[in-house]
N, C-alpha and C positions, 0 to 999 in steps of 0.2 A: 548562165548557160553550159550545159554539161552534154558532153559529145557522146553518143552511144557508144557502146563497147565495139561494137563492129564497124564503126565509122570506118572509111579508108579515104585519105584526100589524093585523088589522083593528077598527076601532071596531064594537062591537056597535050595534043599533038602540036607541031610547030607552029601551024597557024594562029590556033588561040594561044599559045603560050608567050608570042609576042604581044597579045594584048593584054596579059596580065591576068587571065582568067582562069578559072580551078574547076575540076568536076568532081562531086562528092558521090560516094557510095555505100550504102550502108542502110540503116532501117530493118524493120521486119512487118513486112515480106520487103524485100531486097529493093531499093530504088535508086536511081541515077539522077542527079540533079546536075547542072552545068552552072555556073555564075561569073558572070563579066566581070571585066575587073574592079569596077565599083563594088561590086556584089563580094568579091572574094576580100576585098578590103574590109568592108563591114564584117564578115564573117570571120576574119583574123582578128578583129577587134571585138567580137563577141566570146570568140573562143579565147581571147586574152582576159576576160572576167568584164570586160566594159557593160554595164548595164544598156539596155535597148535603147534609152534615151540618149547615151553619150556615142553609141558605136557609129553615129553618123545617116545623111540622108538615105530612106528607105529601110532602117534598120528594123522597125515595127512590121512592115509588110514581109520582110527578110525572115524575122526570126518566127512569124508565124506560120510560114511555107514550111521552115525546118522544121518547127515543134510537129507540126501535123502531118508531116512526112516522116516522122519518128526519126530522122538524121540527129537530132539533138534532144536534150531535154531541159525544161527550165530549172531554174535554181530561183524561186520566187524571194524578194527581200524579206526578210523578218525584223519586227521594229524591237530592239532591245529597249528595255524599260530604263529610264534615267538610274543614273547611281544612287543609292540612297532612298528607291522607292522601291514599292512592291508591285511588281508585274499585274498586269490588266488580266483579270479572268475572259477568255475568249465568251462570246455572246453564243455559245454550245451548249444544248441539254444530251446530256449522256443518257442513252436508254439501253437499258441491261435487261433481256429476256430470260428468264431462269424458269428452273422447276428442280425443286430440293436442293437447293442451293445452301442451306442453312451451314455454317460454321466455314463459310468462304467469302458470302456474300457482303458481310459487314466490312470488311478490309479493302474490296473494290470498291465500294460506295466511299469509304473515308478517303482513297486514293484519289478518286473522281471529284470529290466535291471540293477540293483544292484547286482542279483545271478546270473548271465547268461550272455555266452559270446556274446548272440545275444537274440533278440525277433524279430521274425516274427509273423503278425496277417495276416490271410486268411479272408477275407470278403467275405462271401458266400452270395453274393447278396442283401446285406443291402439297405435298402431305406431310411436311416438316415445319418447323417455325421461319423459314423464310422470309414471310412478309415483315414478321414481328423484328426480325433481326437487321433486316433492311431497314425501316422505317427509324429503329433506334438510332441508327448510322446516320439518319439523317437525309434518306430517300422519301421521293414520294412514291407512294405504292399504289398499282394498279393490280387487282387480282381477277384472274379468269378461274371461275367453278370448277372447270375441268380443264385439261393438257388441250389444247389448239393447235400446238406446232410451234415452232420458233418463226416462222414466216408471220403467223398472225397475231403472235406477240410481240414482234418488231412494229408490225403495223400498229396495233393499238398504244404503243408507246409514242410512235411518231406522232399520230393523230393529237396527242395529249401536250405535246410539247410547246413552249411558249416562245422559242427561237426559232429562226428561219434555217438555222444549220444543227444538224442533230450527229452525234457518234453513237453508232451501235459497239456496245464491247459485251462479250459472252463474259460469263461468270468464272471461268477459267483462265483468263487473261489478267496480265498484271501490268499495268502502264510504266514508261520508264518517265525520266524527268525530259521537256520539250518536245515529246513526240506529236502531243496535240497540236502545237504552235506551228510546227515543221508542216502538219497537213492544212491549216485554217490558210495559211500563206499561199497555198496553191488556188485558193477559190479568188483570189484578187483578178485570177482569168476568167471572165463570166463565161467561158466556154467550159470548164469545168464543172461539174455537178457532183463528183463523187471522186475521194482519194483514201487510198488504203496503205497503212504502214506496213513494215516486214513483220509477221508473227514470227517469231522466232522462239524455239526451246533451250532453256539455257542449258549448256554444259555441263553438268556436274562434276566435284573433283574427282580426278582419276581413281581414287580412293574409297570413294562413297558414291552413290546413285547405282540403281537397279540396271540390267541389261537393255531394259526396254527403257529408260529413260537416258542412258548413253546412246543406243540406238536412235531414238527420238531425236537428239540435240542433231546427229548429224544427214538426219534425213525425215524432218516432220513433212508431211503432206501440204502444211500450211504455210510454208518459209519458201517464198518466191524468190529467194536469191538477193547478192548486193546490190545490182544493178537497177536504176530508173528507167519505167517504162509506159507507154501510153497502152493502156488496156485495150485488146481487140481479138476477137475470136480468128485463132490461127497464127497469133503473132505471139513474138519471146515471151509473154507475160498476155495468156489469154483470159484469165479472169482473177479476182481477187475476192477471197473469204470475206466473209461478213462479222469474223470472229471479232475484228477490228475495222468499222469502215465509216469513214466522215461521209455526208451526204446532205446535200440541199434537201429540206424538209418537203420541198414539193415534188423531190423526184424519189421519194422513198416510198414506193410501191412495191413490196413483196407481194407474190401470189402465196394466199394461205392454203392451196391446193396442195401446194410442194412440201414433204416434209424433210426431202433433200434437194439438193441443187438448188436452191431459192435463190441465193446470192449470184449463182452463177446465170441464171434465167434474168436477174434485174438487170445486171452489168451488160449481158449480150441486148436486152432491150433498149438499153439506154444507148449503148453504143450504134444500135441498129437504128435509132432515130435521129444521129446525128450528134450525140451529146460526146464530152470527152471525159473519160475516166482515167486514173494515174495509178500511179504504184509509187511510191515515195518509202526507199528502205532506209533512209537517212533516219526516217520515224520509225521507231523500235517499239514493241508490245513482247513479253514475254507470254509463252501458252503452256500451260501445266500439260505432260502427257498422258493419256489414260491411265486411270489406276490399275486397270490388270489385263492380260493378256486376251482375254476374251472382248473385255471392251475394245482393246486395240483391233482386234480382228473384226468386231461388229462396224467400228467406223470405216474401217477401209471398204468394207463390204456395203455399206450404205452409199459411200462415194461413189462405187461403181452402179451401184442400183439406180441410179438417176439419170443415166447415159441415157437409156430409152426414152424417158421422158422429154429430156432436153431436145433429143434430137428429133423429136415429133415437133416442138416449138421451134427447132432453129436449124432447120434440115442442113447439113454439110460439115461441119466444123468438128462433130464427134467423129466422122468416118475415117477409118485409117489412112495414111497416105499412100498414093499408088504408088511412091517411090518404095515405100516398105514393103508393100507386096511384091514389087519386083524382085527386091533382095533376097525376101524368102523363098522365092521360087528359084531363085539362082543357087543357093545354098542347097536345096532340095535336089535340084537336078543333078549337083555334083555328089549328093547322096545315093543318088540313084546311077550315075554313070562313073563310078572310081577308077575309068582309066583316063590314058592319056588323051583320047577322043574326047571325053566329056568336058575336062579341065580345060584344052583348047578350046572347046566352044564358047563355054560361059566366058573364059578370058577374052576370046575373039569379041561377043557381046558386049562384054564390058567396055572394052577397047574403044569399039565403034560407037558406043553410047556417047563417051567421056570424049569422042572427038567430035562428034557432031554438034554435042551442047557447048563444046569450046569455041567451034565455027560460030556457031549463031551467036554466042555472047562476043564476040570478037568485033561481030558486024555493029550489035550495040554499041560496042564501045568504041567505035571507028575514032571519034572525036579526042580519045586521050592518046597519051603517050604510052609505046607498047601495048595496044590492046590485046594482042595475043596470050600474053604473059599475064595479064591481069585475068583475063578471060579462064586460062588455064586454073591458075588458083582459084577462081570463084566456083569453077566445076568441080575442082576436087572436093573445096571446102562440103559442096553441096552433096555430094557423095557420100562423103563422113555422115552429113548428116541423116541422109537416107539410111544408111548402115543404123545409126544409133535409133532411129525410129522404126525401122524393122526389127531389131532386138526389143527395144520394148514392146512394141505391137505381139511380138511373138508371146510375150512373158504376160502381158496385160490383158490380150484379146483373144487372141487364137489359141491360148492354152490349152485348151481341151481336144481342138481340132488335132494340132501337131502332137499329142500325147497318143494320139488314137493311129497316127500315121507311120506306125513302123518305123525301121532304122532312119529313113528319111526325117520324119518329124521329130526323133530326138537327137540328131543331128543339128535341126536348126534350133532345138532349144539350148543345147548346149553350145553352141555358138553364141545365142543371144544371151549367155551368163557371162560371155568374155568382158564385155564393157563393163560390167559391174565391178570385176576386177580392179580396171584403171580408177573408175571411179570411188573405190576406196582409198586406192593408192593417193590420190589427189586430196581427197577430203580429208584422210586420216582421222577418221572418227575415232571417239574411244571405244574402239568394238575392234576386236580383232578381225582377222580376214576370213576366217571360217566362219564363226557367229553372224559376221556381216553378209556374208552371200546366203547363207540360210534365212536370216530375217528378211531381205529382199525379195528373195523369190517367195517367202510365204505373204509378204507386203503385196507383191503381184498378184499371186496367186488369191486371196482374200479379194481384192477389187476385181479381179477378172469373173470370181464366181460373183459378186455383184452386177456385172455389164450383162452376165448371160440370163442371171436371175429373172432382170429387170427386164430383157429383151422377149424373154418367155413370157412373163406373165404380160405385158403389153401388145406380143405378138408384134413387134417391129425390131428387125433385125439390121436397122442402118449402121448402128454402130460396129456391125460386125463385117461390113461391106467394103472394100477398098473404094476410095474415091475415083469417078473415070477423068480419065485425061481430060485436059481443059485448054482452051486457045489462049496464049498469053498476052495479055492487054498490052498495047501499043503503048509509048509516051517519046516524045521526043524530048532528048536530055536538054535541049537548051530552051525549051516551050515552057509556059505557063505554069506546068503543073512536073511534078517529078515523076519519070518515066520508071513505070515497074516493070523490075527485069523478072518476068516469071519464070523463067527455065534456070533461074538461078536461086529462086529463092530457097533456102534450106526446110526441106518438107517435114511434115510432123501433123502432129492433131491436136486440137485444144484438150489440153491436160484437165482434167475434172476437179479434183477434190472440193468438196464443198465443205461447209462446217456446221456442225451440230451444236 
């Protein structure tokens, strides 16, 4: 069992502390769960590395509640091959959708043949020698006479698979050792229907590699970070790309009508049907960057262009967070009223909002020790997330509106670039600060252009309109389920990028 990076273990108030219980706070969205003394002992055993079977009575039920709440993440056991024996090849079929992949497809087929029971290449109307190269490398080839898109190609491969589990791999992906075994291990849980690895762009040596490669190594749109997660709309990991995706064959139902966003659509349909999709960053594949700046910009534009259609199919997750809209409005007000009165008004509104949210949270945390301090820390963290969401929304969604809004809009956009300086400082990519800022702004602008073009083409502006306030769901800390702390949930929106 691995704890979520945001998990906090709170000491209960005096009455509960005497009984030896604890209170857990974490997950995405943020949840509160009170554990009795026996539950606290089981949690301590699980946290210390004990298996579910050895952690004590009720460990299975508690582990399921913790995992479903996003408070912890499973570490499924892997079965190492006995010394001196060849590891068994998993009963998995690799499906590679590709168009014009000659010169690359053979190496990928060769790498996957040693890791999978079978490799199927779906040639989606290639005009080169893709089919011949794939067949020579040992793949079973299915050919489309014309290009039908990645979703249709994956569906054709899934239907022809001879195993119950499939792993989709794009042609520009390079697998590493043990990545597939780490994914397959998650399927020991029958609730899990799909698992995705971390799709990282390898960092080139400082003396080599183009600016594009060095930027991509630190800011790939497919790299979802180093922490595991349950995938769900609005969560810390809201989607996973199909550049590399392990899935039970019965659930590999991509919609061929989608040319972009087909992976996001599939994952959200699976989660909406009650299934579990997991992100496992301990399994890593490498992804090659786009070969030119034009292809790089086209990729980002394509990601954004899927927002309108996805919003039509899945209303809600793609709308800008209401906290982001409030933060942008506050900065705009400061730009309009650059006197002490305007600053004082904005400051008073911000302080009042923090005080009100802190008081509400303190009541929800009443069973814990020092609820006021914990509530204030949560509120500050939530406001920080709101500001970051506002900056991202300004760059990736509202850029045209703010650019036309005169001085207030320009001030908002200037403020929206400040988090990028901190981002660069923390990540320390192999790119200097000035080129990094220029590329990040260009990255977001290309995505934003895709969002607007998709919205205008389909006549649906939902991805541009902030979410309306909602009533937080109530949950008792000591009840059968984890209580959802709606007011303290870090605001955000589902990040999109799909893969092509």
